[in-house]
C-alpha positions as CSV (number, residue, x, y, z in Angstrom):
1,M,-4.4,-16.8,7.5
2,T,-6.2,-15.4,4.7
3,F,-5.7,-17.3,0.8
4,S,-6.5,-15.1,-2.2
5,P,-9.0,-16.3,-4.7
6,D,-6.9,-17.9,-7.2
7,T,-4.8,-19.6,-4.2
8,L,-7.8,-20.9,-2.8
9,S,-9.2,-22.0,-5.9
10,R,-5.8,-24.3,-6.7
11,L,-5.6,-25.7,-3.5
12,M,-8.9,-26.9,-3.6
13,K,-8.0,-28.9,-6.6
14,F,-6.2,-31.0,-4.0
15,P,-8.4,-33.9,-2.4
16,A,-6.6,-33.8,1.0
17,F,-6.8,-29.9,0.8
18,I,-9.4,-29.6,3.6
19,L,-7.5,-32.2,5.9
20,I,-4.5,-30.3,5.8
21,F,-6.0,-27.0,5.9
22,G,-7.8,-28.2,9.0
23,L,-4.4,-29.5,10.4
24,A,-2.5,-26.3,9.4
25,M,-5.3,-24.1,11.4
26,L,-4.6,-26.1,14.5
27,L,-1.0,-25.5,14.3
28,G,-1.6,-22.1,14.4
29,G,-2.8,-20.9,11.0
30,C,0.7,-21.7,9.4
31,A,0.1,-23.2,5.7
32,D,3.7,-23.9,5.2
33,F,5.3,-26.6,7.1
34,T,8.9,-25.9,6.8
35,A,9.3,-22.3,8.7
36,G,7.9,-19.3,10.1
37,P,7.1,-15.6,8.7
38,A,10.1,-14.7,6.2
39,P,12.7,-12.4,7.9
40,L,12.0,-9.7,4.8
41,E,13.5,-7.0,6.9
42,R,16.9,-8.5,7.1
43,T,17.4,-7.7,3.6
44,V,16.8,-4.0,3.9
45,D,19.0,-3.9,7.4
46,P,21.6,-1.3,6.4
47,A,24.2,-2.8,9.0
48,L,23.6,-6.6,7.4
49,V,23.4,-5.4,3.8
50,Q,26.7,-4.2,3.9
51,T,28.2,-7.2,5.2
52,H,27.3,-8.8,1.6
53,T,30.1,-8.5,-0.9
54,R,27.8,-8.3,-3.5
55,A,24.7,-5.9,-4.3
56,G,21.4,-7.3,-4.9
57,K,18.4,-8.4,-2.7
58,V,17.2,-12.3,-3.5
59,Y,13.7,-13.5,-2.7
60,C,13.2,-17.3,-3.1
61,A,9.9,-18.8,-2.9
62,R,9.1,-22.4,-2.0
63,G,6.3,-24.4,-3.7
64,Y,3.3,-26.0,-2.2
65,L,2.9,-26.0,1.6
66,G,6.8,-25.8,1.5
67,V,7.3,-29.4,2.4
68,F,8.4,-30.1,-1.4
69,S,10.7,-27.0,-1.8
70,I,13.2,-27.2,1.2
71,G,16.0,-26.7,-1.4
72,M,14.8,-23.5,-1.6
73,M,15.7,-22.5,2.1
74,Q,19.2,-24.5,0.9
75,L,19.6,-22.3,-1.9
76,A,18.5,-18.9,-0.1
77,D,21.4,-19.9,2.4
78,R,23.8,-20.6,-0.3
79,I,23.2,-17.1,-1.8
80,D,23.2,-15.3,1.2
81,Q,26.2,-16.9,2.9
82,K,28.6,-18.0,0.4
83,E,27.9,-16.1,-2.7
84,G,27.4,-12.9,-0.6
85,I,24.0,-11.6,-1.8
86,V,21.2,-10.9,0.6
87,A,18.5,-13.5,0.3
88,V,15.6,-15.1,2.5
89,S,13.4,-17.9,1.6
90,T,9.6,-17.1,1.5
91,A,6.5,-19.4,2.0
92,D,4.5,-19.7,-1.4
93,L,1.3,-18.6,0.2
94,E,3.4,-15.7,1.7
95,Y,3.5,-13.9,-1.9
96,G,0.8,-11.3,-0.7
97,R,2.8,-10.4,2.0
98,L,6.1,-10.1,-0.3
99,Q,4.3,-8.1,-2.9
100,D,3.2,-5.5,-0.3
101,W,6.3,-5.4,1.7
102,L,8.4,-4.8,-1.4
103,I,5.8,-1.9,-2.6
104,E,6.4,-0.4,0.9
105,Q,10.3,-0.7,0.7
106,H,10.4,0.9,-2.8
107,K,8.3,3.9,-1.5
108,A,10.8,4.2,1.4
109,G,14.0,3.9,-1.4
110,K,15.0,0.8,0.2
111,L,15.0,-1.1,-2.9
112,D,18.2,0.7,-4.2
113,E,19.9,-2.8,-5.4
114,P,19.2,-5.3,-8.0
115,L,15.8,-7.4,-7.4
116,V,15.7,-10.9,-8.1
117,L,12.7,-13.1,-7.7
118,L,13.2,-16.7,-7.4
119,G,10.6,-19.7,-7.1
120,H,9.9,-23.3,-7.6
121,S,6.9,-25.2,-8.4
122,Y,3.6,-23.0,-7.5
123,G,6.3,-20.6,-5.9
124,A,7.5,-20.1,-9.2
125,D,4.1,-19.1,-10.5
126,D,3.6,-17.1,-7.7
127,M,6.7,-15.0,-8.1
128,I,5.3,-14.1,-11.5
129,R,2.3,-12.6,-9.9
130,V,4.5,-10.7,-7.4
131,A,6.1,-9.0,-10.5
132,A,2.6,-8.5,-12.3
133,R,1.9,-6.7,-8.7
134,L,5.3,-4.6,-8.8
135,Q,4.6,-3.5,-12.3
136,K,1.5,-1.5,-11.3
137,E,3.5,0.3,-8.8
138,N,6.2,0.9,-11.7
139,I,8.9,-1.6,-10.1
140,N,11.4,-3.4,-12.1
141,V,12.8,-6.5,-11.5
142,D,16.1,-7.2,-12.6
143,L,16.0,-11.2,-13.0
144,L,13.3,-14.0,-12.5
145,V,14.2,-17.2,-12.3
146,L,11.7,-20.2,-12.3
147,I,12.3,-23.8,-11.2
148,D,9.9,-26.2,-12.9
149,P,6.8,-23.8,-13.1
150,V,3.5,-25.3,-12.7
151,T,1.0,-23.1,-14.1
152,P,2.9,-19.9,-14.9
153,P,1.3,-16.8,-16.1
154,K,2.8,-14.7,-18.6
155,V,5.5,-12.7,-17.5
156,P,4.9,-9.0,-17.2
157,T,7.2,-6.2,-19.0
158,N,8.5,-4.9,-15.7
159,V,11.0,-8.1,-15.6
160,K,14.2,-7.6,-17.4
161,R,15.0,-10.9,-17.5
162,V,13.6,-14.3,-17.0
163,Y,15.5,-17.7,-16.5
164,D,13.4,-21.1,-16.5
165,V,15.1,-24.0,-15.9
166,Y,12.6,-27.1,-15.9
167,V,12.6,-30.8,-16.9
168,S,9.7,-31.3,-19.5
169,R,8.1,-35.1,-18.5
170,P,5.8,-36.0,-21.9
171,G,4.1,-38.6,-20.2
172,T,2.6,-36.4,-17.4
173,D,2.7,-32.8,-18.4
174,I,-0.8,-32.5,-19.5
175,F,-1.8,-32.5,-16.0
176,P,-1.8,-28.9,-14.1
177,F,0.5,-30.3,-11.1
178,W,3.8,-31.9,-10.3
179,R,5.3,-30.6,-13.6
180,G,7.9,-28.3,-14.9
181,V,6.9,-26.4,-17.9
182,P,8.3,-23.4,-20.3
183,A,7.6,-20.0,-19.3
184,S,6.3,-17.2,-21.8
185,V,6.4,-13.3,-21.5
186,E,4.0,-10.7,-22.4
187,D,6.3,-9.0,-25.1
188,P,9.5,-10.6,-25.9
189,K,11.0,-7.4,-27.4
190,I,10.9,-6.2,-23.7
191,T,11.8,-8.9,-21.7
192,Q,14.4,-11.3,-22.3
193,L,13.5,-15.2,-21.9
194,E,15.6,-18.5,-21.8
195,N,13.7,-21.7,-21.1
196,L,16.3,-24.4,-20.0
197,D,14.8,-27.9,-20.8
198,L,17.1,-30.5,-18.5
199,R,15.6,-33.4,-20.3
200,K,17.0,-32.0,-23.6
201,A,19.8,-29.5,-22.5
202,K,23.6,-30.3,-22.3
203,V,24.9,-29.2,-19.1
204,D,27.6,-30.8,-16.7
205,F,25.7,-32.6,-14.3
206,P,23.3,-35.9,-14.6
207,T,19.5,-35.1,-15.7
208,D,18.5,-38.4,-16.5
209,N,16.5,-38.5,-12.7
210,I,15.3,-35.1,-11.7
211,P,11.6,-35.4,-10.2
212,H,9.7,-32.2,-9.8
213,N,10.0,-32.5,-5.6
214,Y,14.0,-32.7,-6.0
215,I,14.5,-30.4,-8.8
216,D,15.4,-27.4,-6.5
217,K,17.7,-29.3,-4.0
218,N,19.9,-30.6,-7.3
219,E,23.0,-28.8,-6.8
220,G,23.9,-28.6,-10.9
221,V,20.6,-26.7,-10.9
222,Q,21.0,-24.4,-8.1
223,N,24.4,-23.6,-9.7
224,L,23.0,-22.4,-12.8
225,C,20.3,-20.4,-10.9
226,I,23.4,-18.9,-9.1
227,A,25.3,-18.0,-12.3
228,E,22.5,-16.0,-13.4
229,I,21.8,-14.4,-10.3
230,R,25.5,-13.1,-10.1
231,K,25.3,-11.7,-13.6
232,V,22.7,-9.2,-12.2
233,C,24.3,-8.7,-8.6
234,P,27.8,-7.1,-9.2
235,L,30.3,-6.4,-6.3
236,R,29.2,-4.2,-4.1
237,T,32.1,-1.7,-4.8
238,V,31.6,-2.0,-8.4
239,W,28.2,-1.2,-7.8
240,M,28.8,1.9,-5.6
241,Q,31.1,3.6,-8.0
242,T,27.7,4.1,-10.1
243,H,24.9,4.1,-7.8
244,S,24.8,6.2,-4.7
245,P,23.1,4.8,-1.6
246,G,19.2,5.3,-1.7
247,S,19.4,6.2,-5.6
248,A,16.8,4.4,-7.6
249,V,18.0,1.3,-9.7
250,T,19.1,2.6,-13.2
251,Q,20.8,-0.8,-14.5
252,Q,20.4,-0.7,-18.1
253,P,19.1,-3.8,-19.8
254,T,21.0,-5.5,-22.7
255,P,19.0,-6.1,-25.9
256,P,16.3,-8.9,-25.4
257,T,17.0,-12.5,-26.7
258,S,15.0,-15.5,-26.2
259,R,16.5,-18.8,-26.1
260,S,15.0,-22.4,-25.8
261,T,15.7,-26.0,-25.6
262,Q,11.9,-26.8,-26.1
């Protein structure tokens, strides 16, 4: 298992990192304790993709070590099995593998449907890094969904829309961990941004007690994310009327707007 410099720097901030890292190595080099490597290939398997009723590919990144983000696995399953949009859950520290794989698939002409990146906690932060890497290859991201991002970089201009759902915690948000904060974009004229602070927003589910390690498992939060994903992932029959197999994604972005409940 190898770590990027920014990931290693971040991990070293945790007092228990060395002990956990050693244990991970003893367990076969795995730095995520919830699952093995994500089955990315299934998202481009033609036979499997055609069994899904909606066009699109959704990649859901778990947070630190995975143990605090098992809701992302549940959410990926909901999107894949109930919403009919092909989806997989990945480990946070797999983001380097994910971005390289997405670039390979793009060059092979296999990223021909709406692309959605979704992440929780540090997984949300790293999905922004994935988007930035894709920008260098001129690959657009139709939707970036962030759940309680912790230290998010600015979102690059190849992302068409950002939906950030988080819970502000004024007493502890000064610390760069175990928190949720609003996202920002490099150019608001290009990228739509919606920051939804559940501490202040009016939604149809209770929000008075949603801790950082539970927000991804909250059904109401998951429903909000799925509603956004459905907007960019149309029924496959509708998609095929305007897109031939193997063609580049040509979805036209709507005029950028920014909304916030900060």
